[in-house]
Each structure stands twice: as structure tokens, then as C-alpha cells.
N, C-alpha and C positions, 0 to 999 in steps of 0.2 A: 353416805356409807350404807351398804345393804343391811337390812334388818337381820338380826340373829335369831335363830330358833333353838330353844334349849330342849334337850332330851327329856328332862324331868317334867317339862310342861306339855310335851306332846303325848307322852304315855298317859293312857286312859282317856284321851280325847276321842270323840266319835269319828268314825269314817263316814263321810257324807257322799251321796251320789250327786249327779249334776243338778238335781232338783232339791238339794239340801236335805234329803231324807236319810236318816241314819241307816247305815248298812251293818256296822259292827263297831268294835272299840279297839283302839290301838293298845297292844300289849307290849310291843318292843320295836326297836328299829334295827335293821340289818345293815352292817357296814362292811365295806371291803377294806383290806389292809392298805397301807400307804405304799407308793412306789417311789422310785428315784425322782420322778417328775412332778408328782402331785400328792395331795393329802388324801387321807382315807375319805371315801365318798359313801353316800347313802345309796344302798342298793334297793331298799324297799322297807315295808312295814310288816310286822307280824300282827295280824288282826284277828280278834276273837269274834266269830259269827256263830251264834247258836251253839255255844260250848265247843266249837271247833276252831283251832288256830289255822289260819290260811296266810299265804304270802301275797302281798300287793306290791307290784313293781313300782319303784319311785317314778318312773316315766309316765305312769298313769295318773299321777297326782298333780293337781294344780296348786291351789292356795293352801297354806297352813296358817291358821290363826287361832285365837282363843275359842272360836266356835267349833272348830274341828278341822279335820284333814279332808279336803274335797277332791273327789275324782274329777278329772277333766274329760275323760273319754272312756268308752268301752265298759265291759262288765268285768267282774272279778272271777278268778279261778277258785272254785270251792274245794280243790284238792287240799289235803292236810299239809301244813307247813313242815318242811324238813330242812334243818340247818345243813348246808353243804360245807365240804372241806374248805377252810380258809375264810369263811364268813364269820364275822364278829357280831355278837349281840350287844347292843349298846348298854343295856342294863347290867350285863355281866362285867362291864368295865368299871361301873360305879362301885365305890367302896374298896377299890384296889389301893394298896399301899405303895407309895412311891417316895422313897427316901424320907420317911417320917411324916409324909402328908397323905391325905386320903382324897381320892378322886370322887367328887360329889356331883359333877355334871359335865356335859359336853355341849358345845354350841355348834350349830350348823349354819352355813351361809349359802344362799342360792347364787350360782354363777351362770354364765352363758352356757347354752347347750353346746356340746353334748355332756358337759361335766355334771350339770344338775347341782344337787346339794352336796356340799363337802364339809368335813370337820374343820372348824376354824380355830377353836380354842378349848382348853380344858380347865375346869374349876377345881382347885385344890384347897382342901381344908387343913390348916396346920396351926401351930402355936407360935405366936410372936414372943421372942425371948424376953424383950424388955417389958412389954405390957402383960405378959403371962396370960394372955387370953387367946382363944381360938379365933382365927380369921380366915376368910375365903379370899383367894387371889386367882385371877384369870391369867393363864399363860398360853402362848401359842402352842399348838399341838406339837410343833417341831422340838419344843423344849422337853417333851415327854414322849418322844416317838417310840420308846420301848413299850409303851402301853399298847401299841398296835402291831408289835412284832409277831411274825408268824414263821412257819417253816419254809423251806426253799421252794417246794412245789406251789405253795400258796402265793408266795411272792411272784413266782413266774406267772401264775394264773392272773394275778392282779395286773401285771404288765400286759398280758394278752387281752384282757378286757378292754383296754384302751385302743386296741388296733381296729382299723376298718375290717369288715368281715373278710374281704378278699386277702388282705395281708395276714389276718389270723389263719386263714386256711393254708396259705403257703408256709407259714411257720410251723403249724401243727403237722403237716404232711412230711416235714423234714425230721420229725422226732421219731425215735423208736416207738413201736406199737404200744409197749407197756406205758410209756410216758404219755402218749396220745390218750390212752384210756384214763389215766389219772387226771389229765386236763379236762376231758369230757365229763368226768364225774364231778369235778369241782366247779364247772361253769354253770351259771343259771340256765333255766330251761330256754328262755328266749334267746340268750347268747349262743347256746349250743345249737339251737335251731338255725340261727344265722350262719354258724360255722358249717352245718350240714348242707345248707343250700349252696354253699360255695365249693363243696368238695365233689370230686367225681363219684359216681354212684357206687363203685366198688368200695371206695373209702367210706362212704356213708354207711354201707351195710356193715362193715367191720366195727364201726363205732356203735351203731344202734343195737347190734346183736349182743354187745357187751353190757348193755343196761338192763336193769330189771324191768319187767313188763309195764309196771305202773309208771316208772320214769320215762320209758320209751314212748308210751302213749301220750304223756304230758308234753314231751318235746315235739311229737308229730302234730299235736294240736296247735303249737306255736308256729309251725312252719306254714309258708304259703301253701294253699291246698294243692296246687299243681305240682309243687316240689315234693310235698308229702306223698302224693299219689305215685309219682315217679319212683320214690324210694320204696314204697310198699310193693310196687310192681316188680322190684328186684328180689323180693323175699319169697321163700317157699309159701305155697298157698296156706298151709296149716299155720305157719307163723304169722302171716298177714292177717288171717281171720282172728287169731288170738289177740293181736294188737288192736284191731278194730273193735273187738268185743270189750276192750278196756277203755275205749275212748267215749267221750260224751256222744250221745245218740245223734245229735245234729251234725257234729263234726264228722262222725263215722259215716253218716248218710251221704254227705257231700263227697267224701273220698270214694265210697263205693260207686257212686254215680260216675266219677271221673275214671275210675278203674274199668268201667264197662266199655270205654271207648278204645279203639285201636291207638296205640301209643304214638303212631306217626301221622295222626290226623289232628284237625283243629280241636276236636273233643279231647284228645290226649294231651294237647298242649295247653289248653285254656285253664285259667283260674276260675273258680266258681264264686268268687267274692268280689266282683267289680262294684263300684259305687253306682247305685241305682236309686232314682227318685221318680216321683210322679210329675206330670206336666205342670201341676199347680204349685209345686214347690218354688219358693222365691229364690232369686239369684243369691241373695245374702245367705240364705240357709245352705245353699249348695257350696258356696265359697267357704263357709265355716267348716263343712265336712271335708273339703279338699285340703284345708289347712291342718287337719288332724295329723300330728306327727307319727301316729301309728299306721297311717296309710302309705304304702310303698309309693315312691315317686312315679313309677310307670302307671300306676292306677290313679294317681292324683292328677294326671294330665287331662282327663276328661270325665264326664259323668254321663251315664246312660239313662234314658228316660223310658219308662214303661207304664202300662196300666197296672193297678194293684193286682197281686201283691208285688212288692219290690225285692223280695228274697228269691233267689233263683231256685227252680225255674219260675220266672216272673209271669205276670200277665202279658198281654200283647206288647211286643217291642215297638216303641214309637220313634226313637232316634237317639242321637248323642250330641253333646255340646263340649267343646274344648274349653279349658280354663281361660285362655286368652280372650275368647269371645265373651266369656262371663265377666271378665274385668272391664269390658267396654259397655256393659249393660247396666241400667239403673238397678240398685239393690232390691227394690220392691217388685221388679218385674217377674212374672212367672217364667220358669225355665223353658216351658213349652213354647214360648214365643221366639226363642232363638235357637231352635234345633238346626243342626247341620245335616242336610239331606245326603251328603256324600258318604256318611258312615253306614254303608250297606252291610247287612249281616252276612255271615257265611254259615253253611250247614256244618254240623259236627264231624261229618265224614270226609270233609275236604282235606286232601293230602297236605302235609306240612309245607312242601315246596310251593304249592299254590297259595298257601296262607302268606308265606314270605313274599311272594310276588305281589299279593294284594297290598300288603303293608308298604312295600317299596313304591308301588305305582301311585299310591295316594299320599305318600309321605306321612303315614299314620303312625301314631304311638301304639294304638291298640285297635283290634277289629272285633266287633261283637259276634258272638256265636249263638244262633237261634235254632230251634227245632223246626220241623215241618209246619207246626201250627203257629209259628211266629213268636214263640215265647223265648225270652232271653235266658240262655243257659250259663253264660259266662263270657269271658273275653280272652283273646290271645294278645299279649303285649309283645313289643319288639324284643325285649330282653329274653322272653321265653323262646322266641324263634332263634335268636343268636346262640343261646345255650345249646340248642339242638343241632344247628347247621354248622357251627364251628368245629374244627377237627378235634378228635379225642386228645385230651392232654393240653388243651390250649391254656387252661388256667396256670399250669406250671410254667409256661413260657412267658 
């Protein structure tokens, strides 16, 4: 039987990075309401870092035990935590009265992805009539589902959270604009980013313009860089610059670079965040990075090799290796020993139709984009090209 994790024991535990170094301390847990199909689930953690409360998404967390809550990948967003409509704070559910009993704890169980952590049971403190003493009993959450009740819009958002991004986009676009905006306000930043990436650009603009500038900047940071750049390119220059000014400098710098290219070229299509390693990196290390669930599937199909630095624009581009080749290599081998020479780069000013032809000719998932000096600037994936060359309105069909 899967081990249970109790809210009362998680609160005040340290948040640890991948090297087990404390990052902050857990103040609370953020839950979604229940839906008809599943129990309330863990959305993330409220973490106190240097007197500031921030939100850490549950999908960035690996293990939870007595030593702390460990991050499995990535960095944390240091923007101040804001409780969104429909989100429940676990500690606020404690001490609630339910038919003469008091809620004292909640247990969570980890299930298969994409569900993650879900509420399993509720601890109730009451009085036994015969013994006349207070006793704690554990009940399934379904016995006290009123504890997790919310309003209609929140229940709808909880259902929408479970949809694949493409289905979510189709559902949202069928709603009146006022309801779309309510849904956008209630969704988490990363989920709203997923939604925007699936919407036509005119629909993206309608939603992003309704957000306050701080929230809009946070959502843009969660989007894939090429999608965020396309969205920013649809906004008036003054509004675009205002949003960029409120983003993290590194994120804003990447987007400004992408916006400098003609939209209908390889530079305008590419993402600036491919997976890049040096030739000395071992196959085992590369495969571990490719398995990261935060890496989009199109980018996880291959890794690019360059001289340092490995952040775009990189050092001299060396080549690329597909994940299938990596699976056939000894784990300790350097990735530089299995480079595929057929992954020839293109220049950023290559027209998008030529990029599509290059992908088709070599049955490639992605093509590297380099400048005239041979530095890797990014890559264009096959899904980027499909989004651009398919007819307007194809998503709705």
C-alpha cells in the first residue's frame, strides 16, 4: 500500500534542492477542490524564503519524507505567493467543525502521473459516547466531501485542470468571454501558459490583456520562449515593452532576442531553450536530463552539443544526438563520441518553408539554428513548423 503523507508533518519541513541544500521552509499546502472523477489533489506548496512566501508547483517536487521536501528539477519562482480563486489552503481546513467533530489532519497519497499527490483521508477528533473521551478517527475524504466544496466556477476550473491542453483550449474558446476571463484568473500560471500555447493568437491577446501586468509577466515566463515571443509580437510596442520590463532579466533577454528576428524565418520560429551539453557529458547524464518531465517531448527527442557555454547563444556548435542513439550507447560514454553528423544547422534568416523542407527531407524532429559564427541560437521543432504552416483555425477543427 502506498505510504501516506500527513499535512501536519509536512508543514515546517525544509524545502531542499537536488543537492539537499535547504531553500526555504514549508508554510502550507495548496489543494484543488474535488471533481466528480477524482479527489482533491495537491497543486503545490507555500514556501517561506527569506521572509517571502512563494509558490512551488507540486510537479517540481520528488520525495517527501522526514528530512524535507526535495525538488527534483529546475529552480523556484521567487514571485510572491497569491492564492487564486478556487484554491484551498490545507491549514485552513484544519480545526473545521464537521457534525461535532474537528478536522485535525489530512493525508495525501502519491499516485501515477499525471495525478500526483491526492487527498486520501481526513483525521477527525471527536468524543466517544461510551468512553467519554476524545478519540481520533480516519475517514475517507468522500465521507466529508463538503470540507472541499467550492463555488460553481471553481468546480468548473477543477474539471478543466484535468484536461489535456488542446481539449482545454477547445472548451475555453466555446465559453463567453466573461467566463473565459474568470477561468484564466483561476488557473495556475503554468496551466494558463499551457492554455495560451494552444489558442489562436487573437484569443491569446484577449486573455493576456485582461491580466494585471505582474500576473501576465509570470505567465509569459511559464510559456515556451517561441510561443511567448509570438504572443508578445501581437501586442502594441508600448505594452510589449511594459511586460518585458516586469519579467526576469534572463527571460526577457531571451524573448527580446527572438523578437528581433523576422517572424517567418527560422529565427522567428525557434525556441531559445533546447537541451545543450558539452561533448564530455556522459550518456547517463544526458538521458537523465531527457527524462525530466518539465522538458517538452519535442525537445526531449535529441540533445545538442556545443563548446561552453551551453546557454544560448552557446559556444561553437558541434552536433546533435537523438535519444534512440543514446539508448544504445554505454552509460559512461561521452556524448561527443556518438554525434550524428546529419544534423546540419540553418541560419536564423532561413525562410520558414525552407525550414519545413529541411525537417521533412531528413525526417528530423528538430533542426539547430546557428549564427554566422557557428554559435547555437536555438532550434526549430516540427511542432513549431506545423503550428505555422497549418491553416488558420485548424485547432477548432
